[in-house]
N, C-alpha and C positions, 0 to 999 in steps of 0.2 A: 586191135581186136584179136581174140584168140582164134587161131586157125586149127588147133588140134588139142584134144584133151583125151588122154588114155589112162587106163589103170586107175581111174579116179575113185576115191572113197569119200564118204561124207566126213566133213570136218566136225570135230567134237564141239559140243555145246554144253556149257555149264555156267553157273552163276557168275555174272560179271564178265563173261566172255562172249565173243561173237560167234554166230553160226557160220555155215558155209558161205564163203565169198560168192557174190552173185555170178562171177564168171565160172564157178564150178557147179552151180545149182542145176544146170541142164545136163550134166554128165555124171551125176552121182546117184546112187541108189542104196537104200538101207541094206545092211548085211547083219549076220548074226553077231559080228564083233562090235556092234555099235556100243554096247555097254562098256566093253573094255576100253575102246577108244575115247569114251567120254571122260576117262580118268588118265588118259595118256597125253603126255606133252607133245606139242606140234613143232616141227622144225621145217624151215624153208631152205632149200638148196638151190641157190642161184648159179647160173652157168653150169648146170648139173651134169651135162654130158650123159654118159650111160650109167652114172651113179656110183662112182668109187667112194666119194664122200658120203653119199646117201646111205650106202650099205653100213658104213661105220656108225652113222647116226641111228639107224634102225637097231643095230646091235646094242647100242646104249639105251634103247627103249623108246625112241621117238617115232611118231607117225610123221612121215616125210613127204612133202610136196616138192617136186622138182620143176624148175623153170629153165628153158633153154630156147634160143632163137631157132634152132634146127630140130626137126623131128628126131626122136630118140627111141627107135623101136626096141632097143635092148635095155631101156631104163628099168631099174630094179626097184624103184620106190613105190609108195602107196598111191600117189597121184602125180600126174604130169601135166604141165601147161606149156604149150608152145607159145612163147611170147618173148619180147625184149626183156632180158633180165635186169637192165638198168631202169626199166619202167614197168614192172610187173603189174598186171591187172588184178592185184590181190591186196587185201587190207593187211599190211605188214604187221600192224599191232595185234592181229589175231594169232600170231605165232609166238612161241615161247623162246625160240632160238633161230638165228639166221646164219647160214653158211654161204659164203660167196667165193667163187673161184674165177675171177676175171681172166680174160685171155692173157697168156704169158709171153707170146712171141716177141713183144716189144722189148723184153728184158732178157731174152735168152742169150747166153754167152756161147760163142763157138757154134753159131747156127750152121756153119758149113762142115761141121764134123761128121755129118751123116747125110745120106741121100734123102732128099725131101723136096717137094715142090715149093716155090716161093710162097710166102705167107704174108698176109696183111698185118702190119704191126701197129696196133692201136693200144692206147693206154686208157683203160676204163676204170682203173683203180680210184682216181679222185672222185668221180661222180658216184661210183659204187659206195665208197666210204661215206660220202655226204648223205646219200640216201639212207644208209643204215643208221648213221648218227641221228638223223631226223626221226627215224622210226622209234627210237628209244628202246629197241629190243636188243638183248645181248647178242653179240655177233662174233664171228671169226672170218677173216679174209685170208685166203691162201694164195701163194704164188711161188715163183722160182726164186733162187738166190739172186740177190742184187736188185730185185724189184723194189719200187719205192714204197715199201711197207715199213711200219715200225716193227722190227723183228722181235716180237715178244717171246717167240718160241721157234726153235729150229728142230726139225725131225728128219731122220734118215732111216732107211730100211734096216741097217745093222743094229739099231736100237731095239728091234723087235725080234724075239727068238723064232717066230714063225715065218719071217720074211727073208728073202735072199736077193733083195734088190738094193742097188745104190741109187737113191732118188731123194735128194735133199729138197726140202720145202720149208719156206718161211711162213709164219703165221702172225697176223696182227689180231689180237683179241681184245674185246672190250671189258674183260675181266682178268684177274691175275691167274697165270698158269705157271707152275714150276717147271723150269728147264732142266732136264737131265744133263749131267755134266760128266766130263771125262775126255778121253782121247779117242780118236778114230782108229779102229783096228787096222793093221797093216795087211797088204796083199789080199784085199777082198776078192779081186777077180780070180786069183789062183785058188781061192777057197770056195768058188762056185757062185759068187754073187754076180748079178747081171746089172749092167747100166742100161736102163730103158730110156730111149729118146727117139722122138719122131717116129717115122715109119720103118726104121731099120736099126742096124747096129752101129754104134759110134765108131768112127774111124780109128780112134786111139785104141779101141779094143781089138779090132781086126789087125791093126799094125803090130800088135803084140802076139798075134797068132791065135787069138781066141775065136772060136767059131761063131757064126751068126746065130742069134737066138731064134728059136721057133716060137710060134704063138703059145704052144703048150709050155715052153720054158718060161716065157714072160708071165703067163697066167699064174704058174706055180710060184714064181719069185715074188709076185705082188699080192698073192692071196685073193685073186679075182678069177672066176671061172665062167663068166657069162659075156665077155666082151670080145670084139674083134681086135686085131692087132692095132688098127688105127685108134680105136676107142681106148685101148690100153695106154697108148702113147699120150693121151690127153687126161688120164686119170691119176688119182693118188691112191695108194693102198688104203683100204677101209680101216686098217689098224690106226692110221693117223687121226682120222676124224673121230673114231671111237675113243681114242685116248683123250682128245680134247673135250669131247662131249661128256665123258664120264667125270673129267676134272670139273667141268662146269656144273654138272648135276650134284657132285659131292659138295661143292661150294654152296650151292643153293640149299642143300639140306643142312649143312653146318650153320649157315647164317639164318636159316629159317626165313628165306626170302618171302616177302609178302606179295600181294597182287595175284597174278595168274597162278603162281605156284601154291597158293593157299587151298585151291580147290582141285588140285591134281595130286596124284600119287605117282611120283617119278618111278620109272621102271629101272631096276638093276643099278643101284647106287654104289655098289662095291667097286670103287675106282681101281683097286689093285687086283681085282679078280683075274684079269687077263694079262696084266702088265707088271705083275710083281717081279717078273724075271727079266725085265728090260736089261739088255746086255751091260751089266755092271753100272747102270745108270748113266751111261756115256752120252755125251751130246755130239752133234754133228760139227764138223769143221769143213771148210771149203776144200773140195777135192778137184779133180780135173774138170775143166770147163765142160758143161753139159748143155745139150740142146733139147731139154725136155719141154713139153708144151701140151 
């Protein structure tokens, strides 16, 4: 059962598509933007946290519903459902795209490199993947390096000109995504990049004489200005999910995908508008062991 629903907005309804899931019907109300949302694609963000991935999906033009087992008072999406993300009380087939970020702690390398409380290490990737495959909805699963994903794409902060974060993430996508390629720049820390991990600064950074990062430092590095320090440690930069979402939308447009996309007008399909200046098209390579999560 849902124990909390906040920031809820009515789900779009159009020919061949379902209306608001029953679980949201009691906490939605019509707004002036109903007409716009009726033509807007819908995304579901599972294990959403405060919404790092959600913000990127929104920038790509999606109406985003987030699901998390914990209350998320700072969640930035259009609707939020507090529930088990491995068994969400929603009709998955009513969404056009699903993003999932299962817990990463089971796969973190060098977990003792920073100050943090002990964490429970659970692997929810297999059941999450199985659920998404059954749904038939295009999806992306995100996690840390060396997680048991098919690494279709690897992204890091230095690939994006507006970011100053060292934060490698792997992505398993149910659709083709082109991987930027090239070499990792040298001396990122000395060039002002931050390695964001856990609730503090990683030991290998302080051992080299770099100061502990403040919340403002981390927020600016990741392109996130609405989260606490702990929430930042659990988030990905919105630029990552926006890049993937725009690649998906461009593919849908190019292939003239049928079904749900026939009665929608995807928002902002210019996949290169924000990312045409990715740092020389470079890809990520394994760096120092990190304890992101």
